[in-house]
PDB file of N, CA, C and O in Angstrom:
ATOM      1  N   MET A   1      94.816 126.811  -1.639  1.00  0.00           N
ATOM      2  CA  MET A   1      94.432 125.580  -0.985  1.00  0.00           C
ATOM      3  C   MET A   1      95.686 124.775  -0.658  1.00  0.00           C
ATOM      4  O   MET A   1      96.543 124.565  -1.517  1.00  0.00           O
ATOM      5  N   GLU A   2      95.781 124.343   0.553  1.00  0.00           N
ATOM      6  CA  GLU A   2      96.962 123.635   1.018  1.00  0.00           C
ATOM      7  C   GLU A   2      96.865 122.145   0.703  1.00  0.00           C
ATOM      8  O   GLU A   2      95.822 121.526   0.916  1.00  0.00           O
ATOM      9  N   LYS A   3      97.951 121.573   0.195  1.00  0.00           N
ATOM     10  CA  LYS A   3      97.973 120.143  -0.100  1.00  0.00           C
ATOM     11  C   LYS A   3      98.232 119.345   1.179  1.00  0.00           C
ATOM     12  O   LYS A   3      98.968 119.809   2.051  1.00  0.00           O
ATOM     13  N   PRO A   4      97.644 118.161   1.306  1.00  0.00           N
ATOM     14  CA  PRO A   4      97.943 117.320   2.470  1.00  0.00           C
ATOM     15  C   PRO A   4      99.346 116.723   2.344  1.00  0.00           C
ATOM     16  O   PRO A   4      99.870 116.537   1.246  1.00  0.00           O
ATOM     17  N   TRP A   5      99.932 116.433   3.500  1.00  0.00           N
ATOM     18  CA  TRP A   5     101.258 115.831   3.504  1.00  0.00           C
ATOM     19  C   TRP A   5     101.148 114.386   3.064  1.00  0.00           C
ATOM     20  O   TRP A   5     100.286 113.643   3.533  1.00  0.00           O
ATOM     21  N   LEU A   6     102.027 113.997   2.160  1.00  0.00           N
ATOM     22  CA  LEU A   6     102.080 112.631   1.680  1.00  0.00           C
ATOM     23  C   LEU A   6     103.154 111.865   2.452  1.00  0.00           C
ATOM     24  O   LEU A   6     103.959 112.460   3.168  1.00  0.00           O
ATOM     25  N   THR A   7     103.155 110.557   2.301  1.00  0.00           N
ATOM     26  CA  THR A   7     104.147 109.729   2.979  1.00  0.00           C
ATOM     27  C   THR A   7     105.556 110.130   2.572  1.00  0.00           C
ATOM     28  O   THR A   7     106.462 110.161   3.406  1.00  0.00           O
ATOM     29  N   LYS A   8     105.745 110.436   1.292  1.00  0.00           N
ATOM     30  CA  LYS A   8     107.083 110.821   0.847  1.00  0.00           C
ATOM     31  C   LYS A   8     107.531 112.133   1.492  1.00  0.00           C
ATOM     32  O   LYS A   8     108.722 112.328   1.732  1.00  0.00           O
ATOM     33  N   ASP A   9     106.591 113.028   1.774  1.00  0.00           N
ATOM     34  CA  ASP A   9     106.940 114.278   2.439  1.00  0.00           C
ATOM     35  C   ASP A   9     107.438 114.020   3.856  1.00  0.00           C
ATOM     36  O   ASP A   9     108.409 114.630   4.303  1.00  0.00           O
ATOM     37  N   TRP A  10     106.770 113.114   4.555  1.00  0.00           N
ATOM     38  CA  TRP A  10     107.205 112.765   5.915  1.00  0.00           C
ATOM     39  C   TRP A  10     108.568 112.086   5.883  1.00  0.00           C
ATOM     40  O   TRP A  10     109.418 112.351   6.732  1.00  0.00           O
ATOM     41  N   PHE A  11     108.777 111.202   4.896  1.00  0.00           N
ATOM     42  CA  PHE A  11     110.056 110.517   4.789  1.00  0.00           C
ATOM     43  C   PHE A  11     111.184 111.516   4.519  1.00  0.00           C
ATOM     44  O   PHE A  11     112.253 111.415   5.120  1.00  0.00           O
ATOM     45  N   ILE A  12     110.959 112.468   3.631  1.00  0.00           N
ATOM     46  CA  ILE A  12     111.961 113.490   3.338  1.00  0.00           C
ATOM     47  C   ILE A  12     112.256 114.305   4.588  1.00  0.00           C
ATOM     48  O   ILE A  12     113.415 114.624   4.853  1.00  0.00           O
ATOM     49  N   LEU A  13     111.233 114.645   5.358  1.00  0.00           N
ATOM     50  CA  LEU A  13     111.423 115.404   6.589  1.00  0.00           C
ATOM     51  C   LEU A  13     112.262 114.623   7.592  1.00  0.00           C
ATOM     52  O   LEU A  13     113.153 115.191   8.225  1.00  0.00           O
ATOM     53  N   ILE A  14     111.992 113.332   7.744  1.00  0.00           N
ATOM     54  CA  ILE A  14     112.736 112.510   8.698  1.00  0.00           C
ATOM     55  C   ILE A  14     114.194 112.378   8.269  1.00  0.00           C
ATOM     56  O   ILE A  14     115.095 112.500   9.099  1.00  0.00           O
ATOM     57  N   VAL A  15     114.432 112.131   6.985  1.00  0.00           N
ATOM     58  CA  VAL A  15     115.804 112.002   6.493  1.00  0.00           C
ATOM     59  C   VAL A  15     116.562 113.313   6.704  1.00  0.00           C
ATOM     60  O   VAL A  15     117.715 113.297   7.135  1.00  0.00           O
ATOM     61  N   ALA A  16     115.934 114.432   6.408  1.00  0.00           N
ATOM     62  CA  ALA A  16     116.578 115.731   6.602  1.00  0.00           C
ATOM     63  C   ALA A  16     116.852 115.994   8.081  1.00  0.00           C
ATOM     64  O   ALA A  16     117.901 116.536   8.429  1.00  0.00           O
ATOM     65  N   PHE A  17     115.925 115.616   8.945  1.00  0.00           N
ATOM     66  CA  PHE A  17     116.097 115.816  10.381  1.00  0.00           C
ATOM     67  C   PHE A  17     117.269 114.991  10.913  1.00  0.00           C
ATOM     68  O   PHE A  17     118.093 115.499  11.673  1.00  0.00           O
ATOM     69  N   VAL A  18     117.343 113.727  10.515  1.00  0.00           N
ATOM     70  CA  VAL A  18     118.439 112.869  10.971  1.00  0.00           C
ATOM     71  C   VAL A  18     119.772 113.391  10.434  1.00  0.00           C
ATOM     72  O   VAL A  18     120.769 113.403  11.156  1.00  0.00           O
ATOM     73  N   GLY A  19     119.794 113.819   9.179  1.00  0.00           N
ATOM     74  CA  GLY A  19     121.006 114.401   8.614  1.00  0.00           C
ATOM     75  C   GLY A  19     121.415 115.678   9.333  1.00  0.00           C
ATOM     76  O   GLY A  19     122.601 115.922   9.551  1.00  0.00           O
ATOM     77  N   GLY A  20     120.430 116.491   9.699  1.00  0.00           N
ATOM     78  CA  GLY A  20     120.716 117.718  10.448  1.00  0.00           C
ATOM     79  C   GLY A  20     121.281 117.433  11.824  1.00  0.00           C
ATOM     80  O   GLY A  20     122.175 118.140  12.290  1.00  0.00           O
ATOM     81  N   ILE A  21     120.768 116.404  12.477  1.00  0.00           N
ATOM     82  CA  ILE A  21     121.297 116.019  13.794  1.00  0.00           C
ATOM     83  C   ILE A  21     122.756 115.578  13.657  1.00  0.00           C
ATOM     84  O   ILE A  21     123.604 115.954  14.467  1.00  0.00           O
ATOM     85  N   LYS A  22     123.041 114.774  12.619  1.00  0.00           N
ATOM     86  CA  LYS A  22     124.415 114.319  12.392  1.00  0.00           C
ATOM     87  C   LYS A  22     125.337 115.515  12.173  1.00  0.00           C
ATOM     88  O   LYS A  22     126.424 115.577  12.747  1.00  0.00           O
ATOM     89  N   LEU A  23     124.910 116.457  11.352  1.00  0.00           N
ATOM     90  CA  LEU A  23     125.715 117.635  11.059  1.00  0.00           C
ATOM     91  C   LEU A  23     125.926 118.483  12.317  1.00  0.00           C
ATOM     92  O   LEU A  23     127.037 118.953  12.565  1.00  0.00           O
ATOM     93  N   ALA A  24     124.873 118.681  13.111  1.00  0.00           N
ATOM     94  CA  ALA A  24     124.987 119.485  14.325  1.00  0.00           C
ATOM     95  C   ALA A  24     125.910 118.827  15.347  1.00  0.00           C
ATOM     96  O   ALA A  24     126.733 119.500  15.968  1.00  0.00           O
ATOM     97  N   LEU A  25     125.775 117.518  15.521  1.00  0.00           N
ATOM     98  CA  LEU A  25     126.652 116.822  16.462  1.00  0.00           C
ATOM     99  C   LEU A  25     128.105 116.936  16.044  1.00  0.00           C
ATOM    100  O   LEU A  25     128.989 117.115  16.881  1.00  0.00           O
ATOM    101  N   SER A  26     128.348 116.831  14.749  1.00  0.00           N
ATOM    102  CA  SER A  26     129.716 116.921  14.236  1.00  0.00           C
ATOM    103  C   SER A  26     130.272 118.333  14.367  1.00  0.00           C
ATOM    104  O   SER A  26     131.409 118.516  14.801  1.00  0.00           O
ATOM    105  N   ALA A  27     129.483 119.322  13.997  1.00  0.00           N
ATOM    106  CA  ALA A  27     129.968 120.706  13.964  1.00  0.00           C
ATOM    107  C   ALA A  27     130.112 121.314  15.350  1.00  0.00           C
ATOM    108  O   ALA A  27     131.112 121.978  15.624  1.00  0.00           O
ATOM    109  N   PHE A  28     129.146 121.107  16.227  1.00  0.00           N
ATOM    110  CA  PHE A  28     129.144 121.801  17.508  1.00  0.00           C
ATOM    111  C   PHE A  28     129.780 121.006  18.639  1.00  0.00           C
ATOM    112  O   PHE A  28     130.332 121.593  19.569  1.00  0.00           O
ATOM    113  N   PHE A  29     129.712 119.705  18.575  1.00  0.00           N
ATOM    114  CA  PHE A  29     130.188 118.895  19.698  1.00  0.00           C
ATOM    115  C   PHE A  29     131.345 117.976  19.322  1.00  0.00           C
ATOM    116  O   PHE A  29     131.915 117.323  20.197  1.00  0.00           O
ATOM    117  N   GLY A  30     131.697 117.911  18.069  1.00  0.00           N
ATOM    118  CA  GLY A  30     132.798 117.077  17.630  1.00  0.00           C
ATOM    119  C   GLY A  30     132.506 115.582  17.688  1.00  0.00           C
ATOM    120  O   GLY A  30     133.427 114.766  17.682  1.00  0.00           O
ATOM    121  N   ILE A  31     131.239 115.228  17.742  1.00  0.00           N
ATOM    122  CA  ILE A  31     130.841 113.820  17.804  1.00  0.00           C
ATOM    123  C   ILE A  31     130.588 113.338  16.389  1.00  0.00           C
ATOM    124  O   ILE A  31     129.723 113.861  15.687  1.00  0.00           O
ATOM    125  N   GLU A  32     131.346 112.341  15.980  1.00  0.00           N
ATOM    126  CA  GLU A  32     131.182 111.780  14.639  1.00  0.00           C
ATOM    127  C   GLU A  32     130.237 110.588  14.693  1.00  0.00           C
ATOM    128  O   GLU A  32     130.507 109.604  15.383  1.00  0.00           O
ATOM    129  N   VAL A  33     129.157 110.676  13.982  1.00  0.00           N
ATOM    130  CA  VAL A  33     128.210 109.578  13.883  1.00  0.00           C
ATOM    131  C   VAL A  33     128.511 108.848  12.579  1.00  0.00           C
ATOM    132  O   VAL A  33     128.448 109.452  11.509  1.00  0.00           O
ATOM    133  N   PRO A  34     128.841 107.548  12.651  1.00  0.00           N
ATOM    134  CA  PRO A  34     129.151 106.830  11.412  1.00  0.00           C
ATOM    135  C   PRO A  34     127.922 106.712  10.509  1.00  0.00           C
ATOM    136  O   PRO A  34     126.787 106.679  10.983  1.00  0.00           O
ATOM    137  N   GLN A  35     128.169 106.650   9.221  1.00  0.00           N
ATOM    138  CA  GLN A  35     127.071 106.541   8.258  1.00  0.00           C
ATOM    139  C   GLN A  35     126.240 105.291   8.515  1.00  0.00           C
ATOM    140  O   GLN A  35     125.035 105.285   8.265  1.00  0.00           O
ATOM    141  N   GLU A  36     126.878 104.230   9.015  1.00  0.00           N
ATOM    142  CA  GLU A  36     126.140 103.007   9.318  1.00  0.00           C
ATOM    143  C   GLU A  36     125.091 103.254  10.404  1.00  0.00           C
ATOM    144  O   GLU A  36     124.023 102.641  10.384  1.00  0.00           O
ATOM    145  N   GLY A  37     125.386 104.139  11.340  1.00  0.00           N
ATOM    146  CA  GLY A  37     124.420 104.482  12.385  1.00  0.00           C
ATOM    147  C   GLY A  37     123.202 105.191  11.811  1.00  0.00           C
ATOM    148  O   GLY A  37     122.064 104.886  12.168  1.00  0.00           O
ATOM    149  N   ILE A  38     123.457 106.137  10.919  1.00  0.00           N
ATOM    150  CA  ILE A  38     122.360 106.853  10.262  1.00  0.00           C
ATOM    151  C   ILE A  38     121.535 105.873   9.428  1.00  0.00           C
ATOM    152  O   ILE A  38     120.305 105.896   9.463  1.00  0.00           O
ATOM    153  N   ASP A  39     122.233 105.008   8.675  1.00  0.00           N
ATOM    154  CA  ASP A  39     121.523 104.022   7.856  1.00  0.00           C
ATOM    155  C   ASP A  39     120.680 103.098   8.725  1.00  0.00           C
ATOM    156  O   ASP A  39     119.560 102.744   8.356  1.00  0.00           O
ATOM    157  N   GLY A  40     121.215 102.709   9.874  1.00  0.00           N
ATOM    158  CA  GLY A  40     120.480 101.827  10.784  1.00  0.00           C
ATOM    159  C   GLY A  40     119.209 102.476  11.302  1.00  0.00           C
ATOM    160  O   GLY A  40     118.155 101.842  11.356  1.00  0.00           O
ATOM    161  N   VAL A  41     119.313 103.751  11.684  1.00  0.00           N
ATOM    162  CA  VAL A  41     118.129 104.473  12.187  1.00  0.00           C
ATOM    163  C   VAL A  41     117.079 104.577  11.085  1.00  0.00           C
ATOM    164  O   VAL A  41     115.897 104.327  11.323  1.00  0.00           O
ATOM    165  N   LEU A  42     117.506 104.942   9.894  1.00  0.00           N
ATOM    166  CA  LEU A  42     116.548 105.087   8.791  1.00  0.00           C
ATOM    167  C   LEU A  42     115.961 103.738   8.381  1.00  0.00           C
ATOM    168  O   LEU A  42     114.800 103.665   7.979  1.00  0.00           O
ATOM    169  N   ASP A  43     116.757 102.666   8.478  1.00  0.00           N
ATOM    170  CA  ASP A  43     116.225 101.331   8.194  1.00  0.00           C
ATOM    171  C   ASP A  43     115.156 100.940   9.208  1.00  0.00           C
ATOM    172  O   ASP A  43     114.144 100.342   8.845  1.00  0.00           O
ATOM    173  N   MET A  44     115.378 101.278  10.483  1.00  0.00           N
ATOM    174  CA  MET A  44     114.375 100.966  11.514  1.00  0.00           C
ATOM    175  C   MET A  44     113.096 101.762  11.289  1.00  0.00           C
ATOM    176  O   MET A  44     111.998 101.232  11.461  1.00  0.00           O
ATOM    177  N   ILE A  45     113.228 103.029  10.908  1.00  0.00           N
ATOM    178  CA  ILE A  45     112.051 103.849  10.626  1.00  0.00           C
ATOM    179  C   ILE A  45     111.299 103.278   9.422  1.00  0.00           C
ATOM    180  O   ILE A  45     110.071 103.204   9.424  1.00  0.00           O
ATOM    181  N   GLY A  46     112.053 102.875   8.397  1.00  0.00           N
ATOM    182  CA  GLY A  46     111.430 102.272   7.214  1.00  0.00           C
ATOM    183  C   GLY A  46     110.724 100.965   7.544  1.00  0.00           C
ATOM    184  O   GLY A  46     109.633 100.697   7.040  1.00  0.00           O
ATOM    185  N   ALA A  47     111.352 100.146   8.398  1.00  0.00           N
ATOM    186  CA  ALA A  47     110.734  98.879   8.791  1.00  0.00           C
ATOM    187  C   ALA A  47     109.460  99.130   9.589  1.00  0.00           C
ATOM    188  O   ALA A  47     108.458  98.442   9.391  1.00  0.00           O
ATOM    189  N   ALA A  48     109.493 100.106  10.485  1.00  0.00           N
ATOM    190  CA  ALA A  48     108.300 100.436  11.268  1.00  0.00           C
ATOM    191  C   ALA A  48     107.167 100.905  10.353  1.00  0.00           C
ATOM    192  O   ALA A  48     106.012 100.521  10.542  1.00  0.00           O
ATOM    193  N   ALA A  49     107.500 101.731   9.366  1.00  0.00           N
ATOM    194  CA  ALA A  49     106.486 102.197   8.415  1.00  0.00           C
ATOM    195  C   ALA A  49     105.925 101.044   7.601  1.00  0.00           C
ATOM    196  O   ALA A  49     104.729 101.004   7.314  1.00  0.00           O
ATOM    197  N   MET A  50     106.793 100.100   7.225  1.00  0.00           N
ATOM    198  CA  MET A  50     106.345  98.945   6.457  1.00  0.00           C
ATOM    199  C   MET A  50     105.385  98.084   7.288  1.00  0.00           C
ATOM    200  O   MET A  50     104.328  97.681   6.802  1.00  0.00           O
ATOM    201  N   PHE A  51     105.760  97.805   8.543  1.00  0.00           N
ATOM    202  CA  PHE A  51     104.889  96.988   9.385  1.00  0.00           C
ATOM    203  C   PHE A  51     103.563  97.691   9.680  1.00  0.00           C
ATOM    204  O   PHE A  51     102.523  97.038   9.767  1.00  0.00           O
ATOM    205  N   TYR A  52     103.594  99.011   9.834  1.00  0.00           N
ATOM    206  CA  TYR A  52     102.362  99.766  10.035  1.00  0.00           C
ATOM    207  C   TYR A  52     101.470  99.653   8.798  1.00  0.00           C
ATOM    208  O   TYR A  52     100.259  99.466   8.919  1.00  0.00           O
ATOM    209  N   GLY A  53     102.065  99.764   7.619  1.00  0.00           N
ATOM    210  CA  GLY A  53     101.297  99.625   6.377  1.00  0.00           C
ATOM    211  C   GLY A  53     100.692  98.248   6.226  1.00  0.00           C
ATOM    212  O   GLY A  53      99.546  98.110   5.798  1.00  0.00           O
ATOM    213  N   ILE A  54     101.454  97.231   6.575  1.00  0.00           N
ATOM    214  CA  ILE A  54     100.929  95.863   6.524  1.00  0.00           C
ATOM    215  C   ILE A  54      99.763  95.715   7.493  1.00  0.00           C
ATOM    216  O   ILE A  54      98.732  95.134   7.155  1.00  0.00           O
ATOM    217  N   TRP A  55      99.935  96.246   8.700  1.00  0.00           N
ATOM    218  CA  TRP A  55      98.884  96.146   9.716  1.00  0.00           C
ATOM    219  C   TRP A  55      97.612  96.864   9.255  1.00  0.00           C
ATOM    220  O   TRP A  55      96.510  96.348   9.444  1.00  0.00           O
ATOM    221  N   LYS A  56      97.752  98.032   8.661  1.00  0.00           N
ATOM    222  CA  LYS A  56      96.589  98.811   8.248  1.00  0.00           C
ATOM    223  C   LYS A  56      95.921  98.250   6.994  1.00  0.00           C
ATOM    224  O   LYS A  56      94.726  98.467   6.792  1.00  0.00           O
ATOM    225  N   ASN A  57      96.660  97.539   6.153  1.00  0.00           N
ATOM    226  CA  ASN A  57      96.116  97.078   4.878  1.00  0.00           C
ATOM    227  C   ASN A  57      95.767  95.602   4.842  1.00  0.00           C
ATOM    228  O   ASN A  57      95.409  95.076   3.788  1.00  0.00           O
ATOM    229  N   THR A  58      95.864  94.936   5.963  1.00  0.00           N
ATOM    230  CA  THR A  58      95.395  93.558   6.062  1.00  0.00           C
ATOM    231  C   THR A  58      94.314  93.521   7.124  1.00  0.00           C
ATOM    232  O   THR A  58      94.212  94.427   7.951  1.00  0.00           O
ATOM    233  N   HIS A  59      93.530  92.499   7.099  1.00  0.00           N
ATOM    234  CA  HIS A  59      92.389  92.449   8.007  1.00  0.00           C
ATOM    235  C   HIS A  59      92.718  91.587   9.219  1.00  0.00           C
ATOM    236  O   HIS A  59      92.207  90.477   9.366  1.00  0.00           O
ATOM    237  N   VAL A  60      93.581  92.118  10.084  1.00  0.00           N
ATOM    238  CA  VAL A  60      93.979  91.376  11.275  1.00  0.00           C
ATOM    239  C   VAL A  60      93.461  92.013  12.563  1.00  0.00           C
ATOM    240  O   VAL A  60      93.268  91.312  13.557  1.00  0.00           O
ATOM    241  N   SER A  61      93.233  93.320  12.564  1.00  0.00           N
ATOM    242  CA  SER A  61      92.730  93.960  13.783  1.00  0.00           C
ATOM    243  C   SER A  61      91.219  93.761  13.885  1.00  0.00           C
ATOM    244  O   SER A  61      90.560  93.443  12.895  1.00  0.00           O
ATOM    245  N   LYS A  62      90.678  93.951  15.083  1.00  0.00           N
ATOM    246  CA  LYS A  62      89.242  93.778  15.305  1.00  0.00           C
ATOM    247  C   LYS A  62      88.448  94.743  14.429  1.00  0.00           C
ATOM    248  O   LYS A  62      87.457  94.353  13.811  1.00  0.00           O
ATOM    249  N   LYS A  63      88.878  95.991  14.376  1.00  0.00           N
ATOM    250  CA  LYS A  63      88.177  96.994  13.568  1.00  0.00           C
ATOM    251  C   LYS A  63      88.195  96.607  12.084  1.00  0.00           C
ATOM    252  O   LYS A  63      87.189  96.746  11.388  1.00  0.00           O
ATOM    253  N   ALA A  64      89.347  96.121  11.608  1.00  0.00           N
ATOM    254  CA  ALA A  64      89.447  95.729  10.195  1.00  0.00           C
ATOM    255  C   ALA A  64      88.587  94.508   9.906  1.00  0.00           C
ATOM    256  O   ALA A  64      87.980  94.418   8.839  1.00  0.00           O
ATOM    257  N   LYS A  65      88.527  93.566  10.844  1.00  0.00           N
ATOM    258  CA  LYS A  65      87.682  92.380  10.645  1.00  0.00           C
ATOM    259  C   LYS A  65      86.208  92.778  10.565  1.00  0.00           C
ATOM    260  O   LYS A  65      85.452  92.254   9.748  1.00  0.00           O
ATOM    261  N   ASP A  66      85.814  93.723  11.438  1.00  0.00           N
ATOM    262  CA  ASP A  66      84.431  94.205  11.401  1.00  0.00           C
ATOM    263  C   ASP A  66      84.134  94.901  10.071  1.00  0.00           C
ATOM    264  O   ASP A  66      83.062  94.723   9.492  1.00  0.00           O
ATOM    265  N   GLN A  67      85.086  95.689   9.600  1.00  0.00           N
ATOM    266  CA  GLN A  67      84.911  96.380   8.324  1.00  0.00           C
ATOM    267  C   GLN A  67      84.812  95.377   7.176  1.00  0.00           C
ATOM    268  O   GLN A  67      83.995  95.553   6.272  1.00  0.00           O
ATOM    269  N   MET A  68      85.625  94.340   7.203  1.00  0.00           N
ATOM    270  CA  MET A  68      85.591  93.331   6.154  1.00  0.00           C
ATOM    271  C   MET A  68      84.248  92.610   6.166  1.00  0.00           C
ATOM    272  O   MET A  68      83.711  92.281   5.108  1.00  0.00           O
ATOM    273  N   GLU A  69      83.714  92.369   7.333  1.00  0.00           N
ATOM    274  CA  GLU A  69      82.403  91.706   7.425  1.00  0.00           C
ATOM    275  C   GLU A  69      81.313  92.588   6.800  1.00  0.00           C
ATOM    276  O   GLU A  69      80.444  92.085   6.088  1.00  0.00           O
ATOM    277  N   VAL A  70      81.357  93.876   7.061  1.00  0.00           N
ATOM    278  CA  VAL A  70      80.386  94.801   6.466  1.00  0.00           C
ATOM    279  C   VAL A  70      80.532  94.803   4.948  1.00  0.00           C
ATOM    280  O   VAL A  70      79.534  94.798   4.227  1.00  0.00           O
ATOM    281  N   LEU A  71      81.776  94.811   4.459  1.00  0.00           N
ATOM    282  CA  LEU A  71      81.985  94.779   3.000  1.00  0.00           C
ATOM    283  C   LEU A  71      81.484  93.481   2.386  1.00  0.00           C
ATOM    284  O   LEU A  71      80.936  93.493   1.283  1.00  0.00           O
ATOM    285  N   ARG A  72      81.659  92.374   3.072  1.00  0.00           N
ATOM    286  CA  ARG A  72      81.159  91.087   2.559  1.00  0.00           C
ATOM    287  C   ARG A  72      79.634  91.089   2.473  1.00  0.00           C
ATOM    288  O   ARG A  72      79.051  90.557   1.528  1.00  0.00           O
ATOM    289  N   GLU A  73      79.000  91.696   3.477  1.00  0.00           N
ATOM    290  CA  GLU A  73      77.537  91.756   3.472  1.00  0.00           C
ATOM    291  C   GLU A  73      77.041  92.584   2.284  1.00  0.00           C
ATOM    292  O   GLU A  73      75.979  92.305   1.729  1.00  0.00           O
ATOM    293  N   LYS A  74      77.809  93.596   1.899  1.00  0.00           N
ATOM    294  CA  LYS A  74      77.428  94.437   0.766  1.00  0.00           C
ATOM    295  C   LYS A  74      77.855  93.821  -0.556  1.00  0.00           C
ATOM    296  O   LYS A  74      77.536  94.355  -1.618  1.00  0.00           O
ATOM    297  N   GLY A  75      78.574  92.704  -0.507  1.00  0.00           N
ATOM    298  CA  GLY A  75      79.040  92.058  -1.726  1.00  0.00           C
ATOM    299  C   GLY A  75      80.307  92.671  -2.293  1.00  0.00           C
ATOM    300  O   GLY A  75      80.625  92.464  -3.464  1.00  0.00           O
ATOM    301  N   GLN A  76      81.041  93.432  -1.468  1.00  0.00           N
ATOM    302  CA  GLN A  76      82.254  94.096  -1.939  1.00  0.00           C
ATOM    303  C   GLN A  76      83.509  93.511  -1.320  1.00  0.00           C
ATOM    304  O   GLN A  76      84.614  93.964  -1.620  1.00  0.00           O
ATOM    305  N   GLY A  77      83.358  92.524  -0.472  1.00  0.00           N
ATOM    306  CA  GLY A  77      84.511  91.985   0.236  1.00  0.00           C
ATOM    307  C   GLY A  77      85.312  91.012  -0.596  1.00  0.00           C
ATOM    308  O   GLY A  77      84.926  90.654  -1.709  1.00  0.00           O
ATOM    309  N   LEU A  78      86.413  90.594  -0.051  1.00  0.00           N
ATOM    310  CA  LEU A  78      87.305  89.628  -0.706  1.00  0.00           C
ATOM    311  C   LEU A  78      86.869  88.220  -0.279  1.00  0.00           C
ATOM    312  O   LEU A  78      87.199  87.786   0.825  1.00  0.00           O
ATOM    313  N   GLY A  79      86.180  87.550  -1.082  1.00  0.00           N
ATOM    314  CA  GLY A  79      85.818  86.158  -0.797  1.00  0.00           C
ATOM    315  C   GLY A  79      84.832  86.008   0.226  1.00  0.00           C
ATOM    316  O   GLY A  79      84.448  84.885   0.553  1.00  0.00           O
TER     317      GLY A  79
END
């Protein structure tokens, strides 16, 4: 039985992919990518993941508001 991919698995894949790109650019094309550039890309990916998590786990979208209303009717909602 195959396990589903977890968030940490995707993060490890992205970090490895970015590191592989840096290594390939350096080895084959002689282009040096500074570590700050790699850190910046990974910080942006992390920020995007954080904002996506906030969006999905708060009740701000129309679908989430509708879901919260259904939960309130069942007595399971927050307030």
